[in-house]
mmCIF file of the N, C-alpha and C atoms, coordinates in Angstrom:
data_MODEL
# 
_entry.id   MODEL 
# 
loop_
_atom_site.group_PDB 
_atom_site.id 
_atom_site.type_symbol 
_atom_site.label_atom_id 
_atom_site.label_alt_id 
_atom_site.label_comp_id 
_atom_site.label_asym_id 
_atom_site.label_entity_id 
_atom_site.label_seq_id 
_atom_site.pdbx_PDB_ins_code 
_atom_site.Cartn_x 
_atom_site.Cartn_y 
_atom_site.Cartn_z 
_atom_site.occupancy 
_atom_site.B_iso_or_equiv 
_atom_site.pdbx_formal_charge 
_atom_site.auth_seq_id 
_atom_site.auth_comp_id 
_atom_site.auth_asym_id 
_atom_site.auth_atom_id 
_atom_site.pdbx_PDB_model_num 
ATOM 1   N N  . MET A 1 1  ? 11.157 3.838   -14.731 1.00 0.00 ? 1  MET A N  1 
ATOM 2   C CA . MET A 1 1  ? 11.553 4.596   -13.564 1.00 0.00 ? 1  MET A CA 1 
ATOM 3   C C  . MET A 1 1  ? 10.501 5.682   -13.360 1.00 0.00 ? 1  MET A C  1 
ATOM 4   N N  . GLN A 1 2  ? 9.584  5.364   -12.466 1.00 0.00 ? 2  GLN A N  1 
ATOM 5   C CA . GLN A 1 2  ? 8.432  6.235   -12.305 1.00 0.00 ? 2  GLN A CA 1 
ATOM 6   C C  . GLN A 1 2  ? 8.358  6.917   -10.948 1.00 0.00 ? 2  GLN A C  1 
ATOM 7   N N  . THR A 1 3  ? 9.011  6.372   -9.946  1.00 0.00 ? 3  THR A N  1 
ATOM 8   C CA . THR A 1 3  ? 8.908  6.957   -8.604  1.00 0.00 ? 3  THR A CA 1 
ATOM 9   C C  . THR A 1 3  ? 10.275 7.442   -8.139  1.00 0.00 ? 3  THR A C  1 
ATOM 10  N N  . ILE A 1 4  ? 10.255 8.211   -7.081  1.00 0.00 ? 4  ILE A N  1 
ATOM 11  C CA . ILE A 1 4  ? 11.504 8.706   -6.498  1.00 0.00 ? 4  ILE A CA 1 
ATOM 12  C C  . ILE A 1 4  ? 12.334 7.541   -5.952  1.00 0.00 ? 4  ILE A C  1 
ATOM 13  N N  . TYR A 1 5  ? 11.653 6.492   -5.509  1.00 0.00 ? 5  TYR A N  1 
ATOM 14  C CA . TYR A 1 5  ? 12.371 5.323   -4.995  1.00 0.00 ? 5  TYR A CA 1 
ATOM 15  C C  . TYR A 1 5  ? 13.176 4.643   -6.100  1.00 0.00 ? 5  TYR A C  1 
ATOM 16  N N  . ASP A 1 6  ? 12.631 4.608   -7.294  1.00 0.00 ? 6  ASP A N  1 
ATOM 17  C CA . ASP A 1 6  ? 13.370 4.046   -8.429  1.00 0.00 ? 6  ASP A CA 1 
ATOM 18  C C  . ASP A 1 6  ? 14.669 4.811   -8.650  1.00 0.00 ? 6  ASP A C  1 
ATOM 19  N N  . TRP A 1 7  ? 14.583 6.121   -8.678  1.00 0.00 ? 7  TRP A N  1 
ATOM 20  C CA . TRP A 1 7  ? 15.756 6.952   -8.949  1.00 0.00 ? 7  TRP A CA 1 
ATOM 21  C C  . TRP A 1 7  ? 16.786 6.860   -7.829  1.00 0.00 ? 7  TRP A C  1 
ATOM 22  N N  . ILE A 1 8  ? 16.332 6.927   -6.590  1.00 0.00 ? 8  ILE A N  1 
ATOM 23  C CA . ILE A 1 8  ? 17.269 6.911   -5.458  1.00 0.00 ? 8  ILE A CA 1 
ATOM 24  C C  . ILE A 1 8  ? 17.978 5.567   -5.355  1.00 0.00 ? 8  ILE A C  1 
ATOM 25  N N  . THR A 1 9  ? 17.228 4.479   -5.468  1.00 0.00 ? 9  THR A N  1 
ATOM 26  C CA . THR A 1 9  ? 17.861 3.169   -5.315  1.00 0.00 ? 9  THR A CA 1 
ATOM 27  C C  . THR A 1 9  ? 18.785 2.838   -6.485  1.00 0.00 ? 9  THR A C  1 
ATOM 28  N N  . VAL A 1 10 ? 18.417 3.238   -7.688  1.00 0.00 ? 10 VAL A N  1 
ATOM 29  C CA . VAL A 1 10 ? 19.304 2.998   -8.833  1.00 0.00 ? 10 VAL A CA 1 
ATOM 30  C C  . VAL A 1 10 ? 20.583 3.815   -8.694  1.00 0.00 ? 10 VAL A C  1 
ATOM 31  N N  . ALA A 1 11 ? 20.462 5.060   -8.250  1.00 0.00 ? 11 ALA A N  1 
ATOM 32  C CA . ALA A 1 11 ? 21.655 5.897   -8.052  1.00 0.00 ? 11 ALA A CA 1 
ATOM 33  C C  . ALA A 1 11 ? 22.552 5.321   -6.960  1.00 0.00 ? 11 ALA A C  1 
ATOM 34  N N  . PHE A 1 12 ? 21.961 4.869   -5.863  1.00 0.00 ? 12 PHE A N  1 
ATOM 35  C CA . PHE A 1 12 ? 22.749 4.281   -4.784  1.00 0.00 ? 12 PHE A CA 1 
ATOM 36  C C  . PHE A 1 12 ? 23.417 2.989   -5.249  1.00 0.00 ? 12 PHE A C  1 
ATOM 37  N N  . PHE A 1 13 ? 22.668 2.158   -5.990  1.00 0.00 ? 13 PHE A N  1 
ATOM 38  C CA . PHE A 1 13 ? 23.232 0.911   -6.504  1.00 0.00 ? 13 PHE A CA 1 
ATOM 39  C C  . PHE A 1 13 ? 24.384 1.190   -7.464  1.00 0.00 ? 13 PHE A C  1 
ATOM 40  N N  . ALA A 1 14 ? 24.242 2.212   -8.298  1.00 0.00 ? 14 ALA A N  1 
ATOM 41  C CA . ALA A 1 14 ? 25.334 2.585   -9.207  1.00 0.00 ? 14 ALA A CA 1 
ATOM 42  C C  . ALA A 1 14 ? 26.565 2.998   -8.412  1.00 0.00 ? 14 ALA A C  1 
ATOM 43  N N  . GLY A 1 15 ? 26.360 3.709   -7.316  1.00 0.00 ? 15 GLY A N  1 
ATOM 44  C CA . GLY A 1 15 ? 27.475 4.067   -6.441  1.00 0.00 ? 15 GLY A CA 1 
ATOM 45  C C  . GLY A 1 15 ? 28.139 2.842   -5.841  1.00 0.00 ? 15 GLY A C  1 
ATOM 46  N N  . LEU A 1 16 ? 27.340 1.843   -5.464  1.00 0.00 ? 16 LEU A N  1 
ATOM 47  C CA . LEU A 1 16 ? 27.911 0.592   -4.954  1.00 0.00 ? 16 LEU A CA 1 
ATOM 48  C C  . LEU A 1 16 ? 28.762 -0.101  -6.011  1.00 0.00 ? 16 LEU A C  1 
ATOM 49  N N  . VAL A 1 17 ? 28.274 -0.107  -7.234  1.00 0.00 ? 17 VAL A N  1 
ATOM 50  C CA . VAL A 1 17 ? 29.023 -0.737  -8.326  1.00 0.00 ? 17 VAL A CA 1 
ATOM 51  C C  . VAL A 1 17 ? 30.354 -0.023  -8.542  1.00 0.00 ? 17 VAL A C  1 
ATOM 52  N N  . VAL A 1 18 ? 30.325 1.296   -8.542  1.00 0.00 ? 18 VAL A N  1 
ATOM 53  C CA . VAL A 1 18 ? 31.563 2.063   -8.714  1.00 0.00 ? 18 VAL A CA 1 
ATOM 54  C C  . VAL A 1 18 ? 32.530 1.774   -7.569  1.00 0.00 ? 18 VAL A C  1 
ATOM 55  N N  . LEU A 1 19 ? 32.015 1.726   -6.341  1.00 0.00 ? 19 LEU A N  1 
ATOM 56  C CA . LEU A 1 19 ? 32.861 1.427   -5.186  1.00 0.00 ? 19 LEU A CA 1 
ATOM 57  C C  . LEU A 1 19 ? 33.472 0.030   -5.308  1.00 0.00 ? 19 LEU A C  1 
ATOM 58  N N  . LEU A 1 20 ? 32.671 -0.947  -5.703  1.00 0.00 ? 20 LEU A N  1 
ATOM 59  C CA . LEU A 1 20 ? 33.173 -2.313  -5.878  1.00 0.00 ? 20 LEU A CA 1 
ATOM 60  C C  . LEU A 1 20 ? 34.255 -2.365  -6.950  1.00 0.00 ? 20 LEU A C  1 
ATOM 61  N N  . LEU A 1 21 ? 34.010 -1.731  -8.077  1.00 0.00 ? 21 LEU A N  1 
ATOM 62  C CA . LEU A 1 21 ? 35.002 -1.755  -9.152  1.00 0.00 ? 21 LEU A CA 1 
ATOM 63  C C  . LEU A 1 21 ? 36.278 -1.024  -8.763  1.00 0.00 ? 21 LEU A C  1 
ATOM 64  N N  . GLN A 1 22 ? 36.137 0.081   -8.068  1.00 0.00 ? 22 GLN A N  1 
ATOM 65  C CA . GLN A 1 22 ? 37.311 0.830   -7.627  1.00 0.00 ? 22 GLN A CA 1 
ATOM 66  C C  . GLN A 1 22 ? 38.142 0.012   -6.644  1.00 0.00 ? 22 GLN A C  1 
ATOM 67  N N  . ARG A 1 23 ? 37.473 -0.659  -5.730  1.00 0.00 ? 23 ARG A N  1 
ATOM 68  C CA . ARG A 1 23 ? 38.196 -1.438  -4.726  1.00 0.00 ? 23 ARG A CA 1 
ATOM 69  C C  . ARG A 1 23 ? 38.739 -2.748  -5.287  1.00 0.00 ? 23 ARG A C  1 
ATOM 70  N N  . SER A 1 24 ? 38.158 -3.250  -6.366  1.00 0.00 ? 24 SER A N  1 
ATOM 71  C CA . SER A 1 24 ? 38.606 -4.536  -6.899  1.00 0.00 ? 24 SER A CA 1 
ATOM 72  C C  . SER A 1 24 ? 39.932 -4.432  -7.639  1.00 0.00 ? 24 SER A C  1 
ATOM 73  N N  . VAL A 1 25 ? 40.355 -3.238  -8.015  1.00 0.00 ? 25 VAL A N  1 
ATOM 74  C CA . VAL A 1 25 ? 41.628 -3.086  -8.707  1.00 0.00 ? 25 VAL A CA 1 
ATOM 75  C C  . VAL A 1 25 ? 42.744 -2.664  -7.761  1.00 0.00 ? 25 VAL A C  1 
ATOM 76  N N  . GLY A 1 26 ? 42.425 -2.535  -6.487  1.00 0.00 ? 26 GLY A N  1 
ATOM 77  C CA . GLY A 1 26 ? 43.425 -2.119  -5.504  1.00 0.00 ? 26 GLY A CA 1 
ATOM 78  C C  . GLY A 1 26 ? 44.285 -3.281  -5.047  1.00 0.00 ? 26 GLY A C  1 
ATOM 79  N N  . PRO A 1 27 ? 45.143 -3.030  -4.068  1.00 0.00 ? 27 PRO A N  1 
ATOM 80  C CA . PRO A 1 27 ? 45.993 -4.091  -3.526  1.00 0.00 ? 27 PRO A CA 1 
ATOM 81  C C  . PRO A 1 27 ? 45.157 -5.227  -2.929  1.00 0.00 ? 27 PRO A C  1 
ATOM 82  N N  . GLU A 1 28 ? 45.672 -6.426  -3.030  1.00 0.00 ? 28 GLU A N  1 
ATOM 83  C CA . GLU A 1 28 ? 44.945 -7.614  -2.579  1.00 0.00 ? 28 GLU A CA 1 
ATOM 84  C C  . GLU A 1 28 ? 44.542 -7.544  -1.110  1.00 0.00 ? 28 GLU A C  1 
ATOM 85  N N  . GLU A 1 29 ? 45.406 -7.068  -0.244  1.00 0.00 ? 29 GLU A N  1 
ATOM 86  C CA . GLU A 1 29 ? 45.111 -7.076  1.189   1.00 0.00 ? 29 GLU A CA 1 
ATOM 87  C C  . GLU A 1 29 ? 44.042 -6.052  1.569   1.00 0.00 ? 29 GLU A C  1 
ATOM 88  N N  . LYS A 1 30 ? 43.718 -5.133  0.689   1.00 0.00 ? 30 LYS A N  1 
ATOM 89  C CA . LYS A 1 30 ? 42.736 -4.094  0.991   1.00 0.00 ? 30 LYS A CA 1 
ATOM 90  C C  . LYS A 1 30 ? 41.375 -4.357  0.340   1.00 0.00 ? 30 LYS A C  1 
ATOM 91  N N  . GLN A 1 31 ? 41.211 -5.462  -0.371  1.00 0.00 ? 31 GLN A N  1 
ATOM 92  C CA . GLN A 1 31 ? 39.965 -5.696  -1.089  1.00 0.00 ? 31 GLN A CA 1 
ATOM 93  C C  . GLN A 1 31 ? 38.839 -6.094  -0.138  1.00 0.00 ? 31 GLN A C  1 
ATOM 94  N N  . ASP A 1 32 ? 37.622 -5.652  -0.482  1.00 0.00 ? 32 ASP A N  1 
ATOM 95  C CA . ASP A 1 32 ? 36.431 -6.008  0.282   1.00 0.00 ? 32 ASP A CA 1 
ATOM 96  C C  . ASP A 1 32 ? 35.927 -7.369  -0.168  1.00 0.00 ? 32 ASP A C  1 
ATOM 97  N N  . SER A 1 33 ? 35.202 -8.027  0.723   1.00 0.00 ? 33 SER A N  1 
ATOM 98  C CA . SER A 1 33 ? 34.534 -9.263  0.361   1.00 0.00 ? 33 SER A CA 1 
ATOM 99  C C  . SER A 1 33 ? 33.266 -8.932  -0.428  1.00 0.00 ? 33 SER A C  1 
ATOM 100 N N  . MET A 1 34 ? 32.948 -9.758  -1.387  1.00 0.00 ? 34 MET A N  1 
ATOM 101 C CA . MET A 1 34 ? 31.715 -9.561  -2.158  1.00 0.00 ? 34 MET A CA 1 
ATOM 102 C C  . MET A 1 34 ? 30.485 -9.656  -1.261  1.00 0.00 ? 34 MET A C  1 
ATOM 103 N N  . LEU A 1 35 ? 30.600 -10.411 -0.177  1.00 0.00 ? 35 LEU A N  1 
ATOM 104 C CA . LEU A 1 35 ? 29.466 -10.578 0.724   1.00 0.00 ? 35 LEU A CA 1 
ATOM 105 C C  . LEU A 1 35 ? 29.061 -9.267  1.386   1.00 0.00 ? 35 LEU A C  1 
ATOM 106 N N  . HIS A 1 36 ? 30.002 -8.351  1.545   1.00 0.00 ? 36 HIS A N  1 
ATOM 107 C CA . HIS A 1 36 ? 29.674 -7.062  2.153   1.00 0.00 ? 36 HIS A CA 1 
ATOM 108 C C  . HIS A 1 36 ? 28.762 -6.220  1.267   1.00 0.00 ? 36 HIS A C  1 
ATOM 109 N N  . TYR A 1 37 ? 28.706 -6.521  0.003   1.00 0.00 ? 37 TYR A N  1 
ATOM 110 C CA . TYR A 1 37 ? 27.891 -5.741  -0.929  1.00 0.00 ? 37 TYR A CA 1 
ATOM 111 C C  . TYR A 1 37 ? 26.485 -6.312  -1.105  1.00 0.00 ? 37 TYR A C  1 
ATOM 112 N N  . ILE A 1 38 ? 26.254 -7.523  -0.613  1.00 0.00 ? 38 ILE A N  1 
ATOM 113 C CA . ILE A 1 38 ? 24.939 -8.152  -0.775  1.00 0.00 ? 38 ILE A CA 1 
ATOM 114 C C  . ILE A 1 38 ? 23.868 -7.428  0.032   1.00 0.00 ? 38 ILE A C  1 
ATOM 115 N N  . VAL A 1 39 ? 24.204 -7.045  1.261   1.00 0.00 ? 39 VAL A N  1 
ATOM 116 C CA . VAL A 1 39 ? 23.213 -6.397  2.128   1.00 0.00 ? 39 VAL A CA 1 
ATOM 117 C C  . VAL A 1 39 ? 22.722 -5.076  1.534   1.00 0.00 ? 39 VAL A C  1 
ATOM 118 N N  . PRO A 1 40 ? 23.609 -4.146  1.158   1.00 0.00 ? 40 PRO A N  1 
ATOM 119 C CA . PRO A 1 40 ? 23.076 -2.905  0.593   1.00 0.00 ? 40 PRO A CA 1 
ATOM 120 C C  . PRO A 1 40 ? 22.409 -3.094  -0.772  1.00 0.00 ? 40 PRO A C  1 
ATOM 121 N N  . ALA A 1 41 ? 22.877 -4.047  -1.567  1.00 0.00 ? 41 ALA A N  1 
ATOM 122 C CA . ALA A 1 41 ? 22.235 -4.289  -2.863  1.00 0.00 ? 41 ALA A CA 1 
ATOM 123 C C  . ALA A 1 41 ? 20.822 -4.835  -2.662  1.00 0.00 ? 41 ALA A C  1 
ATOM 124 N N  . GLY A 1 42 ? 20.687 -5.790  -1.765  1.00 0.00 ? 42 GLY A N  1 
ATOM 125 C CA . GLY A 1 42 ? 19.354 -6.308  -1.444  1.00 0.00 ? 42 GLY A CA 1 
ATOM 126 C C  . GLY A 1 42 ? 18.482 -5.258  -0.790  1.00 0.00 ? 42 GLY A C  1 
ATOM 127 N N  . GLY A 1 43 ? 19.103 -4.422  0.029   1.00 0.00 ? 43 GLY A N  1 
ATOM 128 C CA . GLY A 1 43 ? 18.366 -3.334  0.667   1.00 0.00 ? 43 GLY A CA 1 
ATOM 129 C C  . GLY A 1 43 ? 17.803 -2.354  -0.343  1.00 0.00 ? 43 GLY A C  1 
ATOM 130 N N  . CYS A 1 44 ? 18.529 -2.134  -1.426  1.00 0.00 ? 44 CYS A N  1 
ATOM 131 C CA . CYS A 1 44 ? 18.014 -1.266  -2.496  1.00 0.00 ? 44 CYS A CA 1 
ATOM 132 C C  . CYS A 1 44 ? 16.745 -1.864  -3.093  1.00 0.00 ? 44 CYS A C  1 
ATOM 133 N N  . ALA A 1 45 ? 16.755 -3.164  -3.322  1.00 0.00 ? 45 ALA A N  1 
ATOM 134 C CA . ALA A 1 45 ? 15.580 -3.824  -3.890  1.00 0.00 ? 45 ALA A CA 1 
ATOM 135 C C  . ALA A 1 45 ? 14.396 -3.754  -2.929  1.00 0.00 ? 45 ALA A C  1 
ATOM 136 N N  . VAL A 1 46 ? 14.651 -3.997  -1.649  1.00 0.00 ? 46 VAL A N  1 
ATOM 137 C CA . VAL A 1 46 ? 13.578 -3.951  -0.654  1.00 0.00 ? 46 VAL A CA 1 
ATOM 138 C C  . VAL A 1 46 ? 13.042 -2.529  -0.508  1.00 0.00 ? 46 VAL A C  1 
ATOM 139 N N  . THR A 1 47 ? 13.937 -1.551  -0.466  1.00 0.00 ? 47 THR A N  1 
ATOM 140 C CA . THR A 1 47 ? 13.510 -0.152  -0.376  1.00 0.00 ? 47 THR A CA 1 
ATOM 141 C C  . THR A 1 47 ? 12.641 0.230   -1.563  1.00 0.00 ? 47 THR A C  1 
ATOM 142 N N  . ASN A 1 48 ? 13.054 -0.145  -2.739  1.00 0.00 ? 48 ASN A N  1 
ATOM 143 C CA . ASN A 1 48 ? 12.287 0.176   -3.940  1.00 0.00 ? 48 ASN A CA 1 
ATOM 144 C C  . ASN A 1 48 ? 10.913 -0.485  -3.898  1.00 0.00 ? 48 ASN A C  1 
ATOM 145 N N  . TYR A 1 49 ? 10.874 -1.742  -3.512  1.00 0.00 ? 49 TYR A N  1 
ATOM 146 C CA . TYR A 1 49 ? 9.593  -2.451  -3.442  1.00 0.00 ? 49 TYR A CA 1 
ATOM 147 C C  . TYR A 1 49 ? 8.656  -1.804  -2.422  1.00 0.00 ? 49 TYR A C  1 
ATOM 148 N N  . LEU A 1 50 ? 9.177  -1.562  -1.216  1.00 0.00 ? 50 LEU A N  1 
ATOM 149 C CA . LEU A 1 50 ? 8.336  -0.973  -0.173  1.00 0.00 ? 50 LEU A CA 1 
ATOM 150 C C  . LEU A 1 50 ? 7.840  0.412   -0.571  1.00 0.00 ? 50 LEU A C  1 
ATOM 151 N N  . GLY A 1 51 ? 8.714  1.211   -1.149  1.00 0.00 ? 51 GLY A N  1 
ATOM 152 C CA . GLY A 1 51 ? 8.311  2.545   -1.573  1.00 0.00 ? 51 GLY A CA 1 
ATOM 153 C C  . GLY A 1 51 ? 7.269  2.521   -2.665  1.00 0.00 ? 51 GLY A C  1 
ATOM 154 N N  . ASN A 1 52 ? 7.436  1.630   -3.617  1.00 0.00 ? 52 ASN A N  1 
ATOM 155 C CA . ASN A 1 52 ? 6.472  1.533   -4.716  1.00 0.00 ? 52 ASN A CA 1 
ATOM 156 C C  . ASN A 1 52 ? 5.123  0.987   -4.254  1.00 0.00 ? 52 ASN A C  1 
ATOM 157 N N  . GLU A 1 53 ? 5.124  0.198   -3.180  1.00 0.00 ? 53 GLU A N  1 
ATOM 158 C CA . GLU A 1 53 ? 3.875  -0.339  -2.642  1.00 0.00 ? 53 GLU A CA 1 
ATOM 159 C C  . GLU A 1 53 ? 3.191  0.619   -1.675  1.00 0.00 ? 53 GLU A C  1 
ATOM 160 N N  . GLY A 1 54 ? 3.823  1.752   -1.389  1.00 0.00 ? 54 GLY A N  1 
ATOM 161 C CA . GLY A 1 54 ? 3.194  2.752   -0.539  1.00 0.00 ? 54 GLY A CA 1 
ATOM 162 C C  . GLY A 1 54 ? 3.596  2.708   0.922   1.00 0.00 ? 54 GLY A C  1 
ATOM 163 N N  . TYR A 1 55 ? 4.537  1.853   1.274   1.00 0.00 ? 55 TYR A N  1 
ATOM 164 C CA . TYR A 1 55 ? 5.022  1.770   2.656   1.00 0.00 ? 55 TYR A CA 1 
ATOM 165 C C  . TYR A 1 55 ? 6.208  2.721   2.815   1.00 0.00 ? 55 TYR A C  1 
ATOM 166 N N  . HIS A 1 56 ? 5.920  4.002   2.779   1.00 0.00 ? 56 HIS A N  1 
ATOM 167 C CA . HIS A 1 56 ? 6.972  5.014   2.725   1.00 0.00 ? 56 HIS A CA 1 
ATOM 168 C C  . HIS A 1 56 ? 7.854  5.027   3.972   1.00 0.00 ? 56 HIS A C  1 
ATOM 169 N N  . ALA A 1 57 ? 7.250  4.912   5.147   1.00 0.00 ? 57 ALA A N  1 
ATOM 170 C CA . ALA A 1 57 ? 8.040  4.949   6.385   1.00 0.00 ? 57 ALA A CA 1 
ATOM 171 C C  . ALA A 1 57 ? 9.010  3.771   6.437   1.00 0.00 ? 57 ALA A C  1 
ATOM 172 N N  . PHE A 1 58 ? 8.537  2.587   6.085   1.00 0.00 ? 58 PHE A N  1 
ATOM 173 C CA . PHE A 1 58 ? 9.408  1.412   6.093   1.00 0.00 ? 58 PHE A CA 1 
ATOM 174 C C  . PHE A 1 58 ? 10.495 1.521   5.028   1.00 0.00 ? 58 PHE A C  1 
ATOM 175 N N  . ALA A 1 59 ? 10.141 2.051   3.878   1.00 0.00 ? 59 ALA A N  1 
ATOM 176 C CA . ALA A 1 59 ? 11.130 2.224   2.807   1.00 0.00 ? 59 ALA A CA 1 
ATOM 177 C C  . ALA A 1 59 ? 12.235 3.170   3.246   1.00 0.00 ? 59 ALA A C  1 
ATOM 178 N N  . ILE A 1 60 ? 11.858 4.247   3.894   1.00 0.00 ? 60 ILE A N  1 
ATOM 179 C CA . ILE A 1 60 ? 12.858 5.210   4.365   1.00 0.00 ? 60 ILE A CA 1 
ATOM 180 C C  . ILE A 1 60 ? 13.726 4.595   5.450   1.00 0.00 ? 60 ILE A C  1 
ATOM 181 N N  . LEU A 1 61 ? 13.120 3.833   6.361   1.00 0.00 ? 61 LEU A N  1 
ATOM 182 C CA . LEU A 1 61 ? 13.901 3.170   7.417   1.00 0.00 ? 61 LEU A CA 1 
ATOM 183 C C  . LEU A 1 61 ? 14.904 2.174   6.838   1.00 0.00 ? 61 LEU A C  1 
ATOM 184 N N  . VAL A 1 62 ? 14.473 1.392   5.869   1.00 0.00 ? 62 VAL A N  1 
ATOM 185 C CA . VAL A 1 62 ? 15.386 0.427   5.246   1.00 0.00 ? 62 VAL A CA 1 
ATOM 186 C C  . VAL A 1 62 ? 16.509 1.158   4.527   1.00 0.00 ? 62 VAL A C  1 
ATOM 187 N N  . PHE A 1 63 ? 16.188 2.244   3.838   1.00 0.00 ? 63 PHE A N  1 
ATOM 188 C CA . PHE A 1 63 ? 17.220 2.983   3.117   1.00 0.00 ? 63 PHE A CA 1 
ATOM 189 C C  . PHE A 1 63 ? 18.225 3.607   4.077   1.00 0.00 ? 63 PHE A C  1 
ATOM 190 N N  . VAL A 1 64 ? 17.751 4.162   5.174   1.00 0.00 ? 64 VAL A N  1 
ATOM 191 C CA . VAL A 1 64 ? 18.670 4.705   6.184   1.00 0.00 ? 64 VAL A CA 1 
ATOM 192 C C  . VAL A 1 64 ? 19.540 3.585   6.747   1.00 0.00 ? 64 VAL A C  1 
ATOM 193 N N  . GLY A 1 65 ? 18.951 2.411   6.923   1.00 0.00 ? 65 GLY A N  1 
ATOM 194 C CA . GLY A 1 65 ? 19.720 1.256   7.395   1.00 0.00 ? 65 GLY A CA 1 
ATOM 195 C C  . GLY A 1 65 ? 20.823 0.846   6.432   1.00 0.00 ? 65 GLY A C  1 
ATOM 196 N N  . ILE A 1 66 ? 20.531 0.839   5.137   1.00 0.00 ? 66 ILE A N  1 
ATOM 197 C CA . ILE A 1 66 ? 21.582 0.455   4.192   1.00 0.00 ? 66 ILE A CA 1 
ATOM 198 C C  . ILE A 1 66 ? 22.634 1.550   4.059   1.00 0.00 ? 66 ILE A C  1 
ATOM 199 N N  . LEU A 1 67 ? 22.226 2.799   4.243   1.00 0.00 ? 67 LEU A N  1 
ATOM 200 C CA . LEU A 1 67 ? 23.228 3.872   4.275   1.00 0.00 ? 67 LEU A CA 1 
ATOM 201 C C  . LEU A 1 67 ? 24.175 3.687   5.455   1.00 0.00 ? 67 LEU A C  1 
ATOM 202 N N  . ALA A 1 68 ? 23.608 3.384   6.629   1.00 0.00 ? 68 ALA A N  1 
ATOM 203 C CA . ALA A 1 68 ? 24.428 3.178   7.825   1.00 0.00 ? 68 ALA A CA 1 
ATOM 204 C C  . ALA A 1 68 ? 25.336 1.962   7.656   1.00 0.00 ? 68 ALA A C  1 
ATOM 205 N N  . TYR A 1 69 ? 24.801 0.882   7.112   1.00 0.00 ? 69 TYR A N  1 
ATOM 206 C CA . TYR A 1 69 ? 25.600 -0.326  6.882   1.00 0.00 ? 69 TYR A CA 1 
ATOM 207 C C  . TYR A 1 69 ? 26.762 -0.027  5.939   1.00 0.00 ? 69 TYR A C  1 
ATOM 208 N N  . THR A 1 70 ? 26.460 0.667   4.861   1.00 0.00 ? 70 THR A N  1 
ATOM 209 C CA . THR A 1 70 ? 27.499 1.001   3.886   1.00 0.00 ? 70 THR A CA 1 
ATOM 210 C C  . THR A 1 70 ? 28.555 1.894   4.508   1.00 0.00 ? 70 THR A C  1 
ATOM 211 N N  . TRP A 1 71 ? 28.132 2.875   5.258   1.00 0.00 ? 71 TRP A N  1 
ATOM 212 C CA . TRP A 1 71 ? 29.073 3.802   5.898   1.00 0.00 ? 71 TRP A CA 1 
ATOM 213 C C  . TRP A 1 71 ? 29.967 3.064   6.896   1.00 0.00 ? 71 TRP A C  1 
ATOM 214 N N  . TYR A 1 72 ? 29.382 2.148   7.692   1.00 0.00 ? 72 TYR A N  1 
ATOM 215 C CA . TYR A 1 72 ? 30.125 1.464   8.747   1.00 0.00 ? 72 TYR A CA 1 
ATOM 216 C C  . TYR A 1 72 ? 31.041 0.372   8.195   1.00 0.00 ? 72 TYR A C  1 
ATOM 217 N N  . PHE A 1 73 ? 30.524 -0.477  7.306   1.00 0.00 ? 73 PHE A N  1 
ATOM 218 C CA . PHE A 1 73 ? 31.293 -1.634  6.858   1.00 0.00 ? 73 PHE A CA 1 
ATOM 219 C C  . PHE A 1 73 ? 32.131 -1.373  5.609   1.00 0.00 ? 73 PHE A C  1 
ATOM 220 N N  . LEU A 1 74 ? 31.614 -0.622  4.661   1.00 0.00 ? 74 LEU A N  1 
ATOM 221 C CA . LEU A 1 74 ? 32.340 -0.419  3.409   1.00 0.00 ? 74 LEU A CA 1 
ATOM 222 C C  . LEU A 1 74 ? 33.193 0.837   3.408   1.00 0.00 ? 74 LEU A C  1 
ATOM 223 N N  . LYS A 1 75 ? 32.870 1.792   4.270   1.00 0.00 ? 75 LYS A N  1 
ATOM 224 C CA . LYS A 1 75 ? 33.645 3.031   4.422   1.00 0.00 ? 75 LYS A CA 1 
ATOM 225 C C  . LYS A 1 75 ? 33.990 3.653   3.060   1.00 0.00 ? 75 LYS A C  1 
ATOM 226 N N  . PRO A 1 76 ? 32.977 4.157   2.349   1.00 0.00 ? 76 PRO A N  1 
ATOM 227 C CA . PRO A 1 76 ? 33.216 4.640   0.986   1.00 0.00 ? 76 PRO A CA 1 
ATOM 228 C C  . PRO A 1 76 ? 34.121 5.861   0.890   1.00 0.00 ? 76 PRO A C  1 
ATOM 229 N N  . PHE A 1 77 ? 34.219 6.650   1.945   1.00 0.00 ? 77 PHE A N  1 
ATOM 230 C CA . PHE A 1 77 ? 35.028 7.863   1.871   1.00 0.00 ? 77 PHE A CA 1 
ATOM 231 C C  . PHE A 1 77 ? 36.325 7.747   2.655   1.00 0.00 ? 77 PHE A C  1 
ATOM 232 N N  . ALA A 1 78 ? 36.704 6.528   3.026   1.00 0.00 ? 78 ALA A N  1 
ATOM 233 C CA . ALA A 1 78 ? 37.953 6.328   3.768   1.00 0.00 ? 78 ALA A CA 1 
ATOM 234 C C  . ALA A 1 78 ? 39.139 6.532   2.836   1.00 0.00 ? 78 ALA A C  1 
ATOM 235 N N  . ARG A 1 79 ? 40.100 7.244   3.315   1.00 0.00 ? 79 ARG A N  1 
ATOM 236 C CA . ARG A 1 79 ? 41.318 7.472   2.521   1.00 0.00 ? 79 ARG A CA 1 
ATOM 237 C C  . ARG A 1 79 ? 42.284 6.323   2.776   1.00 0.00 ? 79 ARG A C  1 
ATOM 238 N N  . THR A 1 80 ? 42.828 5.801   1.696   1.00 0.00 ? 80 THR A N  1 
ATOM 239 C CA . THR A 1 80 ? 43.766 4.681   1.853   1.00 0.00 ? 80 THR A CA 1 
ATOM 240 C C  . THR A 1 80 ? 45.180 5.122   1.625   1.00 0.00 ? 80 THR A C  1 
# 
C-alpha cells in the first residue's frame, strides 16, 4: 500500500464488505442483490489502477462515480 489510491480504495471496499455483511443478516425481503455490489467493487479496482498509473483525473472521476452509484442504489445510510 504505497499510494493514496491504495488506501482510499481499500477503505471503501472494506466499507462495502461491512455493508454487505450487515444487510445479509437482515430480513429476507430487505436484502440487496449481490450484483449491486459488483459495480462499486470493480470500480475500486479500476480507480486504484488508474491512480497508480498516473491518470489522476480519470481515477477521481471513476471514484466519484462509484460513490454516486453506492449512494443511489445501495443507500448505505438509509434507516430501516
